[in-house]
N, C-alpha and C positions, 0 to 999 in steps of 0.2 A: 350579585348575581351566585344564590347558592348553587355548593357542587352536591352533586347525586353522592350518599356513604358508598364506601367498596362494598362487594359483593363478602357479605361472611357467611363463614360452614357453620351452624349450630347441628352437633354431634347429638342425639337420644340415643341412649342405650339403655342394657342393663349390665348390670353389676359396674366394677371400675373399668367396663371396656371404651368408650366416648375416654374416658382423661389417658386411659394406654395406649390410643391411638394417637389422640395430640400430641403427647409427650410423641409419641415416634416419630411423625409426624414436622415435629418440629424440629426436632433431634434431625430429620434426612436434609431438611429442607432450609432452615435455621427461618424459618416462618415468625415473625411479630405474632404476640400473644393473644391479640385481638379478631386474630383471622381465624380462627378454629373457636370455638365454646362447646365445652363436653358438660354434657346433662344426665345424670345417674335417677332411673327411676326407683334406685335404694332407698328404702326405708321412706317413701311419702304414697300416698292416696292419689287416684286417678286427677282428684281438682289440684294438688301440690304438683303433682307432675306437669300442668297443664299451667301452676303460675310461673312455672319453673319455665317451663318454655317461650308463653307471650311475655313473662320477663325479656329473654332475649332475643324474640323479635323487634323489640322496641328500636333497639340498634339501626333499623334501616331492613335494607334487603337482604336475602340470605338465601342460601338452600339446608335444609334439614335434612340431615341425612339421617335413616334411624338404622339398627341391628336388622330389624324383621321387619316383614311389610306388614305383618298384624301383629298383635298383642298391644301391651300399653300404650309405647312407644310411638308406635304405628299410629295408633287409632287415635291420641292426642295429639300427635302433628299434624295429620290431616282435620279433624279438627277445627282447632285453630286456626289453619292456614286455608279454609275453605272460600273463603272471600276478599281471600289476600292476592293481588295480582303479582307482585313482587318478592313472593318468595315459591321454590317449587321442591320440595320433596322426593330425597332417593332412595329406595330402601335396598336394605343390604349392603353395606358398607363395608368397605377394606383399605386395607393398606394405598393401597397400589390407584385404585381412585381415590383418596384424601388426597393425595400427594401430587397429583394430575388436578386436583382442585388449585392447588395452592398455587401450582406454575401456572398455572392459565386464566385464573381468577377474574383478566381483564377481558378477558369474551363477552360476548353479547351472549348473557343467563341463556336465552331457548338452546342456542347454540353449543353451552356450554354443556350442560343439564344434557343432552345427545351422547357427545361428546364421553363423559362422565360414564354414561349409564355402559357403553360400547367398553371405555378401560376397563370399568371393572368386571363383564363379562368375560373379557378378555386375559386377565391376569387368573383366571380361573381356570387352573391344566391338572391334568392326572399322571402323574410319574408312577406307570405300571414295571412289573418285573420280570423281565427277558424270560426266554423260556431259557437262558442256562443257567439263571440260579443269581447273573452274578452281579454284584452292587449296582446301583443306578437305574438300568433302563430307559425306557424313551418317553418323551413327554411327550401326553396326547390332549389334544386340544379340547373339549367341551363344548365348541361350536358346531 
């Protein structure tokens, strides 16, 4: 009886963003190297980017995290996963969302995606200055 491969995170982003996020998450969580796969669109055509993503998807079920919902990264990820039931995409990746992914990737994938979207949204706050001009300010949630 074969075991289902563990859910992996594939981060597709502009420049060095994907590698930076992976490095930070590994530092924070101690995650193993194969848990998160960084992919950059740097110096590649749309077809080459699609090839990089396709190669990463050969490893089994995954959540693809993109930096932007649109643009080369988002479009390539959506095009490649259109007919895949074992891959979800989340656009607008951030560090708290990825840490949560690593810590909870044993969850049922659909429930995990819902959780991660909420975690990502909830991690964005604004610290507005106080009227007195003192340092700090108060956090204002974007919800």
